N, C-alpha and C positions, 0 to 999 in steps of 0.2 A: 570525466573524472569518475563517474560511476562504473564505467567499464574497466578502468585501471584498478579500482578498488576490488571489483568482481574477479579480475585476473589475479591480483595478488592473494586474494582469499582462496581462489582455487589452487594456486601454487602452494600456499600454506597447507591446505588440505592433502594435496598430493604428498608433500614431504612428511606429513604426519601419518599417512596411510600405512597399513601393515605390509603392503606390497613393497614399499621402499624400506621399511624397517628390516625386512628379511634380507635386503641386499646391502645394508649399511656395512656389513663386515667386508664385503669386496670393495665398496666405495671408500672406506676409511682404512683400508689395510695399508700398512707402511710399505713403501717401495724402497728396498734396500735400507730399511730401518731408520726410523727416527724414534723408535720405541725400544727401550732397552730390554734385552731378554736374558740378562745374566742370571736371573733367579730360576730359570729353567734348569732342571737337572739333567736333561737329555737333549743334546744339541740336535739330534736327528729327529726329535719329535716336533720341532718348530715347523712353521709353515714352509712349504717348498719355495725355493727362489725361482724366479723366472730367468733361468740361465739357458742360453742356447750356445753351446760350444761346438755346434756342428760345422759351422763355416767360419772362415777367417775374419769376415767383417763383423759378425756379431760377437766374436771373441775379443776383437780389438775394441769394440765399443764398451764391452763389459769391463775390460782391463783399464781403459781410460777412465771410466766412471769410478772404479775402485781407486785408482791412482789419485784422482781428484779428491775423493772423499778422504783419503789418507793424508793428503797434503794441506787440505783446507778445512781443518777442524775448528779453528778459531782459538787454539791453545797452542802457542808457538812451539813449546817443547815437544808436544805430541805431533805437531805438523812435521817437524824435523825428524824425529825418531821414526814414526810410522811411515812417513813418506819415503824416506830412504830405504827402509826395510822392505816395503812393498814394491819399490821400484827394482830392488835387486832380486826379489824372490817371486814376483807374481807370474812370470813367464814359465817358471818350472812347476807351478802348482796344478794339481788335478781338480776335479770338481769338488771333492771333499775338502781340499785345502782352501778353495775359494769360499766355500760355505763357512768354514771356520774363520777365515778373514772377515767376511761380512758380519759374523757375530762379534768379533772384536771391534769392528768399526761401529757397531750399534751400541757399544758401551758408552756411558756418560764420561766425559773428559776428566773431571776431578777424581772420580773413582778409579778410572783406568790409570791415571798418572801415579796415584798412591800405590796401587797394586804393582805397577811395573817397577817402581823404584823401591819397593820393599817397605814402604811406610805402614802398610796394612796388609794383612793376609787376604788374598782373593777368595771369593766363594768357590766351592768345589767345581761347579759347572764352568767357571772361567779358567781355573787352574789346570783343568784337564784338556783345555783347548790347545792344540798343537801350535797354532799361530801365536797365541798369547805366550805360551812357554818359550818359543823361539825369540820373540821380541823381548820378553822379560830377561832371558839369558843375555842378550846383546846389551840391553840397558845396564844390567848389573856388572857385566864385564867392563863396559865403558866407565862406570862409576868406580870400579875397583882400580882400573888402570889410570884414571885421569883426576881423581879427587881424593883428598886426604880424608880418612874416616871421621876426624873431629869436625869436618865441615858438614857432615850429614847428620840429620836427626836420627835418633834412635827409633826403632819401629814403634808405632803408636803415638809418636809425638809429632807436632806440626813441623814441617820443613821450612816454612817461610819465616825468615828473620829480616829485620831492618838492615839496610846496607850500612848504617852507621853504628852498628853494635860495637865495633872496636873502639869508638870514640867515647864510650860511656864511662871512661875513666874520670879523674879529677879535672883534667883540662877540657873535657868534651861538654857539649850542650846537655842540659837536663832533659829536654824533650824536643821533638822535632828532628828534622833532617837538615840541620844547618851546617 
């Protein structure tokens, strides 16, 4: 028991040492982003991505990883919109386009959805991203072609409404979704 306690204490000391704290940036660095970088004003100034487009196998792995990330965000609308767009366009992208795509995929779901649908104005760093602009153009074109303007919220207003809003007349329930 004493040797286990000593080993745990030594491990704790190693973790607290300055040698490891100098390396925490590389240990905790996000791999293809789980940290949003939309506040950055210069996309090229962010960390370099570990992209190897030199051979077909590494390119295929990167494309599959990005396709998966675009289809499995956990936000159904974004899964459908981004997944289809990335599937259609990823093979024609160069390295800068892929970096721009990674920056879009690093954005938080609720913010990205509000920006894509025009509910809120995106930050400058996001609006100048060519991938974001192309996806937003597709989303807005689809909204204009397939939905009536009165069904959409005005910019700055929440878009979510109850599915029984139409029933709120004299014969409808007062509360709840009955």
